[in-house]
LOKESE-320264 format. One record per residue: residue in three letters; x, y, z of N, C-alpha, C in turn. Coordinates in steps of 0.001 Angstrom, whole numbers, plus 500000, padded with zeros to 6 digits. Example, Ala and Ser with C-alpha at 12.3 -4.5 7.8 and 13.67 -1.06 7.14 Angstrom:
2
+--------+--------+--------+--------+--------+--------+--------+--------+--------+--------+
! residu !    nxx !    nyy !    nzz !   caxx !   cayy !   cazz !    cxx !    cyy !    czz !
+--------+--------+--------+--------+--------+--------+--------+--------+--------+--------+
!    ala ! 513190 ! 494310 ! 507800 ! 512300 ! 495500 ! 507800 ! 513200 ! 496700 ! 507800 !
!    ser ! 512850 ! 497750 ! 507080 ! 513670 ! 498940 ! 507140 ! 512900 ! 500030 ! 507870 !
+--------+--------+--------+--------+--------+--------+--------+--------+--------+--------+
END
This chain:
119
+--------+--------+--------+--------+--------+--------+--------+--------+--------+--------+
! residu !    nxx !    nyy !    nzz !   caxx !   cayy !   cazz !    cxx !    cyy !    czz !
+--------+--------+--------+--------+--------+--------+--------+--------+--------+--------+
!    met ! 279541 ! 325211 ! 582572 ! 279058 ! 326137 ! 581577 ! 278568 ! 327392 ! 582300 !
!    thr ! 278649 ! 328492 ! 581613 ! 278268 ! 329777 ! 582203 ! 277211 ! 330465 ! 581342 !
!    ile ! 276215 ! 331076 ! 581998 ! 275279 ! 331969 ! 581329 ! 275256 ! 333276 ! 582119 !
!    trp ! 274769 ! 334316 ! 581481 ! 274641 ! 335612 ! 582128 ! 273189 ! 336049 ! 582041 !
!    ile ! 272628 ! 336441 ! 583184 ! 271270 ! 336973 ! 583237 ! 271387 ! 338387 ! 583779 !
!    asn ! 271017 ! 339369 ! 582946 ! 271184 ! 340786 ! 583298 ! 272596 ! 341063 ! 583808 !
!    asp ! 273580 ! 340558 ! 583100 ! 275006 ! 340735 ! 583417 ! 275435 ! 340103 ! 584732 !
!    thr ! 274581 ! 339276 ! 585346 ! 274978 ! 338503 ! 586520 ! 275419 ! 337131 ! 586031 !
!    glu ! 276641 ! 336763 ! 586345 ! 277212 ! 335509 ! 585860 ! 276773 ! 334338 ! 586739 !
!    phe ! 276306 ! 333274 ! 586081 ! 275965 ! 332028 ! 586764 ! 276810 ! 330934 ! 586116 !
!    ser ! 277830 ! 330492 ! 586839 ! 278782 ! 329537 ! 586267 ! 278503 ! 328088 ! 586649 !
!    lys ! 277450 ! 327852 ! 587394 ! 277158 ! 326486 ! 587838 ! 276059 ! 325823 ! 587012 !
!    val ! 275989 ! 326152 ! 585736 ! 275008 ! 325533 ! 584848 ! 275511 ! 324145 ! 584482 !
!    thr ! 274719 ! 323138 ! 584787 ! 275110 ! 321766 ! 584471 ! 274484 ! 321278 ! 583174 !
!    glu ! 273353 ! 321895 ! 582783 ! 272686 ! 321493 ! 581549 ! 271938 ! 322688 ! 580980 !
!    leu ! 272053 ! 322865 ! 579669 ! 271370 ! 323961 ! 578982 ! 270738 ! 323418 ! 577714 !
!    ser ! 269431 ! 323562 ! 577606 ! 268712 ! 323194 ! 576392 ! 268247 ! 324481 ! 575737 !
!    ala ! 268720 ! 324738 ! 574517 ! 268347 ! 325944 ! 573782 ! 267543 ! 325532 ! 572551 !
!    leu ! 266276 ! 325243 ! 572762 ! 265386 ! 324794 ! 571695 ! 264917 ! 325996 ! 570887 !
!    arg ! 265039 ! 325914 ! 569576 ! 264541 ! 326984 ! 568705 ! 263163 ! 326586 ! 568203 !
!    glu ! 262158 ! 327333 ! 568650 ! 260769 ! 327053 ! 568290 ! 260324 ! 327973 ! 567170 !
!    thr ! 259423 ! 327471 ! 566359 ! 258759 ! 328319 ! 565379 ! 257434 ! 328735 ! 565990 !
!    arg ! 257249 ! 330048 ! 566133 ! 256007 ! 330535 ! 566731 ! 255315 ! 331484 ! 565771 !
!    arg ! 254034 ! 331289 ! 565638 ! 253228 ! 332197 ! 564834 ! 252811 ! 333361 ! 565718 !
!    thr ! 253060 ! 334551 ! 565236 ! 252792 ! 335715 ! 566064 ! 251561 ! 336497 ! 565613 !
!    asp ! 251153 ! 336339 ! 564358 ! 250011 ! 337106 ! 563889 ! 249364 ! 336380 ! 562711 !
!    ile ! 248150 ! 335911 ! 562919 ! 247425 ! 335237 ! 561849 ! 246072 ! 335911 ! 561719 !
!    arg ! 245740 ! 336298 ! 560503 ! 244432 ! 336921 ! 560243 ! 243793 ! 336238 ! 559045 !
!    tyr ! 242472 ! 336205 ! 559075 ! 241717 ! 335566 ! 557997 ! 240694 ! 336543 ! 557457 !
!    asn ! 240392 ! 336410 ! 556162 ! 239306 ! 337219 ! 555608 ! 237982 ! 336500 ! 555849 !
!    thr ! 236894 ! 337060 ! 555374 ! 235575 ! 336483 ! 555653 ! 235355 ! 335130 ! 554980 !
!    gln ! 236169 ! 334802 ! 553955 ! 236065 ! 333492 ! 553307 ! 236958 ! 332455 ! 553990 !
!    gly ! 237706 ! 332851 ! 554981 ! 238575 ! 331920 ! 555693 ! 239981 ! 331819 ! 555135 !
!    asp ! 240328 ! 332682 ! 554165 ! 241676 ! 332658 ! 553602 ! 242642 ! 333394 ! 554529 !
!    met ! 243830 ! 332831 ! 554695 ! 244836 ! 333463 ! 555535 ! 245412 ! 334675 ! 554803 !
!    leu ! 245415 ! 335807 ! 555480 ! 245940 ! 337029 ! 554896 ! 247372 ! 337305 ! 555340 !
!    ile ! 247665 ! 337131 ! 556588 ! 248995 ! 337417 ! 557132 ! 249387 ! 336275 ! 558057 !
!    asp ! 250598 ! 335826 ! 557934 ! 251108 ! 334800 ! 558838 ! 252569 ! 335125 ! 559105 !
!    leu ! 252842 ! 335768 ! 560227 ! 254208 ! 336101 ! 560605 ! 254749 ! 334981 ! 561475 !
!    val ! 255848 ! 334403 ! 561051 ! 256437 ! 333290 ! 561782 ! 257836 ! 333696 ! 562227 !
!    asn ! 258147 ! 333442 ! 563486 ! 259461 ! 333762 ! 564038 ! 260072 ! 332526 ! 564673 !
!    arg ! 261371 ! 332476 ! 564665 ! 262078 ! 331442 ! 565420 ! 262534 ! 332081 ! 566723 !
!    lys ! 262115 ! 331476 ! 567809 ! 262440 ! 331991 ! 569142 ! 263035 ! 330863 ! 569969 !
!    tyr ! 263862 ! 331243 ! 570927 ! 264460 ! 330262 ! 571828 ! 263562 ! 329989 ! 573021 !
!    arg ! 263563 ! 328745 ! 573438 ! 263036 ! 328362 ! 574745 ! 264204 ! 327704 ! 575469 !
!    leu ! 264669 ! 328358 ! 576522 ! 265816 ! 327853 ! 577272 ! 265348 ! 327084 ! 578489 !
!    thr ! 265967 ! 325951 ! 578720 ! 265796 ! 325225 ! 579973 ! 267186 ! 325122 ! 580576 !
!    val ! 267352 ! 325713 ! 581746 ! 268658 ! 325783 ! 582392 ! 268589 ! 325023 ! 583707 !
!    arg ! 269518 ! 324084 ! 583895 ! 269625 ! 323362 ! 585162 ! 270947 ! 323739 ! 585814 !
!    phe ! 270864 ! 324042 ! 587088 ! 272028 ! 324483 ! 587836 ! 272519 ! 323381 ! 588755 !
!    gly ! 273828 ! 323414 ! 589043 ! 274404 ! 322565 ! 590074 ! 274047 ! 323146 ! 591425 !
!    leu ! 274728 ! 322705 ! 592465 ! 274435 ! 323208 ! 593803 ! 274734 ! 324700 ! 593890 !
!    leu ! 273745 ! 325463 ! 594354 ! 273881 ! 326911 ! 594491 ! 273979 ! 327303 ! 595952 !
!    thr ! 274713 ! 328366 ! 596216 ! 274763 ! 328910 ! 597572 ! 273505 ! 329735 ! 597810 !
!    glu ! 273271 ! 330102 ! 599041 ! 272105 ! 330926 ! 599366 ! 272157 ! 332263 ! 598626 !
!    arg ! 273342 ! 332840 ! 598526 ! 273515 ! 334124 ! 597826 ! 273154 ! 333991 ! 596339 !
!    glu ! 273633 ! 332915 ! 595691 ! 273349 ! 332698 ! 594274 ! 271863 ! 332462 ! 594032 !
!    leu ! 271228 ! 331685 ! 594912 ! 269794 ! 331432 ! 594774 ! 269003 ! 332723 ! 594962 !
!    lys ! 269415 ! 333549 ! 595908 ! 268733 ! 334824 ! 596136 ! 268839 ! 335716 ! 594893 !
!    gln ! 270019 ! 335769 ! 594265 ! 270191 ! 336543 ! 593036 ! 269251 ! 336034 ! 591949 !
!    leu ! 269182 ! 334722 ! 591808 ! 268334 ! 334114 ! 590786 ! 266862 ! 334431 ! 591036 !
!    arg ! 266435 ! 334333 ! 592276 ! 265033 ! 334633 ! 592607 ! 264700 ! 336104 ! 592396 !
!    glu ! 265635 ! 336989 ! 592679 ! 265398 ! 338420 ! 592431 ! 265222 ! 338686 ! 590936 !
!    leu ! 265996 ! 337994 ! 590107 ! 265879 ! 338175 ! 588661 ! 264541 ! 337682 ! 588124 !
!    thr ! 263953 ! 336660 ! 588753 ! 262672 ! 336140 ! 588276 ! 261526 ! 337104 ! 588558 !
!    gln ! 261748 ! 338120 ! 589363 ! 260713 ! 339110 ! 589657 ! 260540 ! 340094 ! 588498 !
!    glu ! 261536 ! 340203 ! 587628 ! 261461 ! 341121 ! 586497 ! 260649 ! 340477 ! 585370 !
!    ile ! 259989 ! 341332 ! 584580 ! 259184 ! 340821 ! 583467 ! 260087 ! 340200 ! 582401 !
!    phe ! 261085 ! 340954 ! 581947 ! 262026 ! 340457 ! 580944 ! 263446 ! 340656 ! 581443 !
!    val ! 264313 ! 339712 ! 581107 ! 265721 ! 339798 ! 581461 ! 266550 ! 339551 ! 580200 !
!    thr ! 267754 ! 340092 ! 580192 ! 268684 ! 339855 ! 579094 ! 269533 ! 338647 ! 579452 !
!    val ! 269569 ! 337675 ! 578544 ! 270307 ! 336438 ! 578796 ! 271344 ! 336258 ! 577687 !
!    arg ! 272552 ! 335905 ! 578090 ! 273624 ! 335532 ! 577154 ! 273991 ! 334084 ! 577435 !
!    phe ! 274006 ! 333280 ! 576374 ! 274268 ! 331854 ! 576545 ! 274980 ! 331313 ! 575311 !
!    pro ! 275757 ! 330232 ! 575470 ! 276453 ! 329650 ! 574321 ! 275505 ! 328866 ! 573424 !
!    ala ! 275654 ! 329066 ! 572110 ! 274851 ! 328330 ! 571128 ! 275573 ! 328390 ! 569781 !
!    pro ! 275341 ! 327408 ! 568905 ! 275993 ! 327408 ! 567590 ! 275675 ! 328656 ! 566767 !
!    glu ! 274528 ! 329274 ! 566991 ! 274146 ! 330470 ! 566232 ! 274718 ! 331743 ! 566850 !
!    gly ! 275565 ! 331593 ! 567850 ! 276090 ! 332731 ! 568591 ! 277040 ! 333596 ! 567799 !
!    asp ! 277425 ! 334695 ! 568421 ! 278359 ! 335657 ! 567852 ! 279640 ! 334943 ! 567405 !
!    phe ! 280199 ! 335377 ! 566294 ! 281378 ! 334729 ! 565726 ! 282556 ! 334727 ! 566702 !
!    asp ! 282776 ! 335823 ! 567409 ! 283929 ! 335934 ! 568310 ! 283704 ! 335240 ! 569653 !
!    thr ! 282505 ! 335380 ! 570219 ! 282266 ! 334876 ! 571577 ! 281513 ! 333551 ! 571618 !
!    gly ! 280756 ! 333241 ! 570569 ! 279931 ! 332031 ! 570565 ! 278675 ! 332175 ! 571402 !
!    leu ! 278344 ! 333421 ! 571804 ! 277191 ! 333651 ! 572670 ! 276030 ! 334263 ! 571903 !
!    val ! 274831 ! 333865 ! 572284 ! 273590 ! 334469 ! 571797 ! 273081 ! 335368 ! 572916 !
!    thr ! 272618 ! 336555 ! 572555 ! 272041 ! 337476 ! 573531 ! 270602 ! 337744 ! 573138 !
!    gly ! 269687 ! 337667 ! 574105 ! 268278 ! 337916 ! 573821 ! 267518 ! 338310 ! 575069 !
!    glu ! 266325 ! 338833 ! 574847 ! 265416 ! 339188 ! 575934 ! 264515 ! 337988 ! 576193 !
!    phe ! 264425 ! 337588 ! 577460 ! 263667 ! 336403 ! 577833 ! 262741 ! 336697 ! 579000 !
!    his ! 261681 ! 335899 ! 579079 ! 260739 ! 335948 ! 580187 ! 260936 ! 334683 ! 581020 !
!    ile ! 261065 ! 334858 ! 582337 ! 261174 ! 333721 ! 583245 ! 259821 ! 333573 ! 583925 !
!    ala ! 259113 ! 332510 ! 583609 ! 257747 ! 332355 ! 584104 ! 257684 ! 331867 ! 585546 !
!    asp ! 258590 ! 331001 ! 585933 ! 258499 ! 330364 ! 587246 ! 259664 ! 330758 ! 588141 !
!    glu ! 259368 ! 330885 ! 589423 ! 260433 ! 331113 ! 590397 ! 261088 ! 329776 ! 590690 !
!    pro ! 262420 ! 329738 ! 590751 ! 263077 ! 328455 ! 590999 ! 262746 ! 327891 ! 592370 !
!    ala ! 262449 ! 326609 ! 592405 ! 262114 ! 325919 ! 593653 ! 263163 ! 324848 ! 593916 !
!    pro ! 264093 ! 325117 ! 594816 ! 265198 ! 324194 ! 595022 ! 264925 ! 323113 ! 596069 !
!    thr ! 265810 ! 322155 ! 596097 ! 265877 ! 321156 ! 597148 ! 267013 ! 321564 ! 598065 !
!    val ! 266772 ! 321583 ! 599355 ! 267796 ! 322006 ! 600311 ! 268679 ! 320812 ! 600657 !
!    thr ! 269983 ! 321034 ! 600579 ! 270965 ! 320008 ! 600884 ! 272006 ! 320604 ! 601826 !
!    glu ! 272505 ! 319790 ! 602736 ! 273576 ! 320273 ! 603600 ! 274827 ! 319452 ! 603317 !
!    val ! 275911 ! 320168 ! 602965 ! 277178 ! 319522 ! 602654 ! 278243 ! 320117 ! 603566 !
!    asn ! 278841 ! 319277 ! 604417 ! 279879 ! 319725 ! 605354 ! 279431 ! 320937 ! 606172 !
!    gly ! 278186 ! 320923 ! 606616 ! 277673 ! 322007 ! 607448 ! 277260 ! 323248 ! 606688 !
!    val ! 277351 ! 323236 ! 605364 ! 276970 ! 324388 ! 604542 ! 275666 ! 324049 ! 603817 !
!    thr ! 274702 ! 324950 ! 603896 ! 273429 ! 324740 ! 603220 ! 273570 ! 325123 ! 601753 !
!    leu ! 273243 ! 324189 ! 600884 ! 273285 ! 324419 ! 599436 ! 271936 ! 324046 ! 598846 !
!    tyr ! 271664 ! 324580 ! 597678 ! 270370 ! 324370 ! 597026 ! 270598 ! 323688 ! 595683 !
!    gly ! 269927 ! 322562 ! 595506 ! 270062 ! 321799 ! 594268 ! 268729 ! 321637 ! 593579 !
!    gly ! 268762 ! 321056 ! 592394 ! 267536 ! 320813 ! 591643 ! 266898 ! 322068 ! 591091 !
!    val ! 267672 ! 323137 ! 590949 ! 267121 ! 324399 ! 590458 ! 267085 ! 324360 ! 588938 !
!    glu ! 265918 ! 324627 ! 588388 ! 265731 ! 324625 ! 586934 ! 264898 ! 325850 ! 586558 !
!    leu ! 265311 ! 326519 ! 585502 ! 264568 ! 327664 ! 584973 ! 264170 ! 327374 ! 583537 !
!    thr ! 262959 ! 327767 ! 583186 ! 262530 ! 327734 ! 581788 ! 262256 ! 329177 ! 581383 !
!    met ! 262890 ! 329584 ! 580279 ! 262764 ! 330961 ! 579811 ! 262321 ! 330952 ! 578349 !
!    arg ! 261447 ! 331866 ! 578011 ! 260981 ! 332004 ! 576627 ! 261392 ! 333352 ! 576080 !
!    gln ! 261888 ! 333357 ! 574874 ! 262368 ! 334591 ! 574243 ! 261215 ! 335515 ! 573904 !
!    lys ! 261455 ! 336789 ! 574098 ! 260449 ! 337835 ! 573830 ! 260156 ! 337908 ! 572348 !
+--------+--------+--------+--------+--------+--------+--------+--------+--------+--------+
END
């Protein structure tokens, strides 16, 4: 599976969870305790697990986590009719922490997981 983060393609996605959460963004009460405004939005929380990444791919991923918000395109049933992709602005809270593996003399990084929340 492939996702795009700021137009950088990552094709080694082994698992993608695109949970749609209901989040309350603004709740106000009057002096009697009655709710006056309740804005509710459905937002995505993505959990992305990658297969073995090269050093170059991991470096790209870590550079992207330094930004406050990134644009992510990913496959989902609610996606665009032609492409099947959803595009949104997401925040990556954690820097990926991989496990180092050596395969045939090449250093690869596994166990990389990102959790992103939609803006």
